[in-house]
MIVEX-595080 format. One record per residue (C-alpha): residue in three letters; x, y, z. Coordinates in steps of 0.25 Angstrom, whole numbers, plus 2048, in hexadecimal, padded with zeros to 3 digits. Last residue first. Layout:
- ALA,X,Y,Z
...
This chain:
- UNK,80A,847,7DC
- UNK,800,841,7D3
- UNK,7F3,84A,7D0
- UNK,7FA,857,7CD
- UNK,802,852,7C2
- UNK,7F6,84C,7BB
- UNK,7EE,840,7BD
- UNK,7E3,83F,7B8
- UNK,7E0,84C,7B0
- UNK,7EB,848,7A6
- UNK,7F5,853,7A3
- UNK,7FA,858,795
- UNK,806,860,790
- UNK,811,858,798
- UNK,80A,84B,796
- UNK,7FC,846,797
- UNK,7EF,845,78F
- UNK,7F4,848,781
- UNK,7F0,83A,77B
- UNK,7FE,837,778
- UNK,802,83B,786
- UNK,7F7,833,78C
- UNK,7FC,827,785
- UNK,80A,829,78A
- UNK,805,82B,798
- UNK,7FC,81F,799
- UNK,805,818,7A3
- UNK,814,81C,7A3
- UNK,81A,810,7A9
- UNK,828,815,7AA
- UNK,834,80C,7A6
- UNK,842,811,7A9
- UNK,84E,80A,7A4
- UNK,856,7FD,7A9
- UNK,852,7F7,79C
- UNK,84B,7EA,79F
- UNK,846,7EC,7AD
- UNK,843,7FB,7AC
- UNK,83C,7FA,79F
- UNK,835,7ED,7A4
- UNK,82F,7F5,7B0
- UNK,829,7FF,7A7
- UNK,824,7F5,79E
- UNK,81D,7ED,7A9
- UNK,816,7F9,7AE
- UNK,813,7FE,7A1
- UNK,80B,7F2,79D
- UNK,7FF,7F7,7A5
- UNK,7FD,802,79A
- UNK,808,803,790
- UNK,80E,811,792
- UNK,81C,810,795
- UNK,826,81B,796
- UNK,834,815,795
- UNK,841,81C,799
- UNK,84F,81B,795
- UNK,84E,816,787
- UNK,857,810,77C
- UNK,860,806,783
- UNK,854,7FD,787
- UNK,84E,7FE,77A
- UNK,84E,7EF,777
- UNK,84A,7EB,785
- UNK,83E,7F4,784
- UNK,83A,7EE,776
- UNK,83B,7E0,77C
- UNK,832,7E5,788
- UNK,829,7EA,77D
- UNK,829,7DD,776
- UNK,825,7D6,783
- UNK,81A,7DF,787
- UNK,813,7E1,77A
- UNK,808,7D7,77E
- UNK,805,7E1,789
- UNK,7FF,7EB,780
- UNK,801,7F7,778
- UNK,810,7FB,778
- UNK,818,803,76E
- UNK,826,805,772
- UNK,82B,813,770
- UNK,839,819,771
- UNK,83B,828,774
- UNK,849,82E,772
- UNK,844,83C,774
- UNK,83B,843,77E
- UNK,836,852,77B
- UNK,82B,851,786
- UNK,825,85F,783
- UNK,826,85F,778
- UNK,828,853,76E
- UNK,82F,845,770
- UNK,825,841,77A
- UNK,819,843,771
- UNK,81E,83A,766
- UNK,822,830,770
- UNK,814,82F,775
- UNK,80E,82C,768
- UNK,818,820,765
- UNK,818,81B,773
- UNK,808,81B,775
- UNK,807,80C,774
- UNK,811,80C,77F
- UNK,820,80B,783
- UNK,828,818,782
- UNK,837,817,783
- UNK,83E,824,787
- UNK,84C,828,785
- UNK,84F,833,78F
- UNK,853,841,78D
- UNK,845,847,790
- UNK,840,83C,79A
- UNK,843,844,7A6
- UNK,83D,851,7A0
- UNK,830,849,79D
- UNK,82F,846,7AC
- UNK,833,854,7B0
- UNK,828,85A,7A7
- UNK,81D,852,7AF
- UNK,810,84E,7A8
- UNK,815,840,7A4
- UNK,819,83E,7B3
- UNK,80B,840,7B8
- UNK,804,835,7AF
- UNK,810,82C,7B2
- UNK,80E,82D,7C1
- UNK,800,828,7BF
- UNK,803,81B,7C7
- UNK,806,822,7D4
- UNK,814,820,7DA
- UNK,81A,813,7E1
- UNK,828,810,7E3
- UNK,82D,801,7E4
- UNK,81F,7FC,7E3
- UNK,81B,7F0,7EC
- UNK,815,7E5,7E4
- UNK,812,7D8,7EB
- UNK,80A,7D3,7E0
- UNK,7FD,7D2,7E7
- UNK,800,7DF,7EF
- UNK,802,7E7,7E3
- UNK,7F6,7E1,7DD
- UNK,7ED,7E5,7E8
- UNK,7F4,7F3,7EA
- UNK,7F2,7F6,7DC
- UNK,7E3,7F2,7DC
- UNK,7E0,7FC,7E7
- UNK,7E9,807,7E1
- UNK,7E0,807,7D4
- UNK,7D7,7FC,7CF
- UNK,7CD,7FD,7DB
- UNK,7CD,80C,7D9
- UNK,7C6,80B,7CC
- UNK,7CD,812,7C0
- UNK,7D2,820,7BC
- UNK,7E0,820,7C3
- UNK,7E1,82D,7CA
- UNK,7E2,827,7D8
- UNK,7DB,830,7E3
- UNK,7E0,827,7EE
- UNK,7E7,81A,7EE
- UNK,7F0,81F,7E3
- UNK,7F4,816,7D7
- UNK,801,80F,7D5
- UNK,80E,813,7CD
- UNK,81A,80A,7D0
- UNK,828,810,7D0
- UNK,835,808,7CF
- UNK,82E,7FC,7C9
- UNK,832,7EE,7CC
- UNK,826,7E9,7D3
- UNK,81D,7F0,7C9
- UNK,824,7E9,7BE
- UNK,823,7DB,7C3
- UNK,814,7DD,7C7
- UNK,812,7E2,7B9
- UNK,819,7D6,7B2
- UNK,810,7CD,7BA
- UNK,803,7D4,7B6
- UNK,808,7D5,7A8
- UNK,809,7C6,7A8
- UNK,7FC,7C4,7AE
- UNK,7F5,7CA,7A2
- UNK,7E6,7C9,7A2
- UNK,7E3,7D2,79C
- UNK,7E8,7D9,78F
- UNK,7F2,7E4,790
- UNK,7F5,7F2,78A
- UNK,7EA,7F9,791
- UNK,7E3,7FF,785
- UNK,7EB,7F7,77B
- UNK,7E4,7EA,77E
- UNK,7D6,7F0,77C
- UNK,7CB,7E7,782
- UNK,7D4,7E0,78B
- UNK,7DA,7EC,792
- UNK,7CC,7F2,793
- UNK,7C7,7E6,79A
- UNK,7D3,7E6,7A3
- UNK,7D1,7F5,7A7
- UNK,7C2,7F2,7A9
- UNK,7C5,7E7,7B3
- UNK,7BE,7DA,7B0
- UNK,7CA,7D3,7AB
- UNK,7D1,7D6,7B8
- UNK,7C6,7CE,7C0
- UNK,7C7,7C2,7B6
- UNK,7D6,7C2,7B8
- UNK,7D4,7C1,7C7
- UNK,7D8,7CE,7CF
- UNK,7E3,7D0,7DA
- UNK,7EC,7C7,7D3
- UNK,7E7,7C0,7C6
- UNK,7E8,7CE,7BF
- UNK,7E9,7D9,7C9
- UNK,7F6,7DE,7C4
- UNK,7F0,7E1,7B6
- UNK,7E5,7E8,7BD
- UNK,7EE,7F0,7C6
- UNK,7F6,7F4,7B9
- UNK,7E9,7F9,7B3
- UNK,7E5,801,7BF
- UNK,7F2,808,7C1
- UNK,800,804,7C4
- UNK,80C,80B,7BF
- UNK,81A,808,7BC
- UNK,827,810,7BD
- UNK,834,808,7B9
- UNK,842,80C,7BB
- UNK,850,806,7B7
- UNK,85B,80F,7BA
- UNK,861,81A,7B2
- UNK,865,822,7BF
- UNK,860,82F,7B9
- UNK,854,829,7B3
- UNK,850,821,7C0
- UNK,852,82D,7C8
- UNK,848,835,7BF
- UNK,83E,82A,7C0
- UNK,83F,82A,7CF
- UNK,83E,83A,7CF
- UNK,832,839,7C6
- UNK,82B,82F,7CF
- UNK,82D,839,7DA
- UNK,827,844,7D2
- UNK,81B,83B,7CF
- UNK,819,839,7DE
- UNK,81D,82C,7E4
- UNK,812,824,7EB
- UNK,813,824,7FA
- UNK,807,82E,7FC
- UNK,7FE,824,7F5
- UNK,800,81A,800
- UNK,807,80D,7FB
- UNK,800,800,800
């Protein structure tokens, strides 16, 4: 049970990231929301039948690209457990006033249940929407300015076009398209093949991002950031240095 007041602030997460960049050490930031909770709940806290009745699971199975996974998938569940245990920073929901737009039973309550079941104790916790605030901060993009960036997402090509222009002005961007868990192994091969070509990976692949962020750190010794929906939102003009999501914005998370 981790009280909300013990979660790192966004600025503290930024400092941890900055330290990893300066020291050139392996680093992964992963995030747990309702989708990740449902993946972890498969055949643990919930039966497969119960999981498949959840709206999130039904939407995932109706449109494979929407959530990036088809359920059941116990292999992803186990890979996710490994990734969360190894991650340097783990984003989790708040107990109180959490901004995730879903039922309370699928947020922190379920996180605690699955973490207890799998004996997961995050090394350093923060809020799961840390990515949505970082993407709005000038200091974050300044930190990436002279780094080689790997984008892993179905939005990699479109977001690369945005990030090479003002106000981001990033360069040396590599993109790896990713739509569904079925692409996991070939994506890991691509990460290995590019290990000498990037410094930081921004990963927007739904629940798969948890595993991929960990694998970036493990396989290449580089920095893997579970970037949630941020790349998609940037392409849609909903978030970034020139845009701000209503929930959450910089004022919502400390």
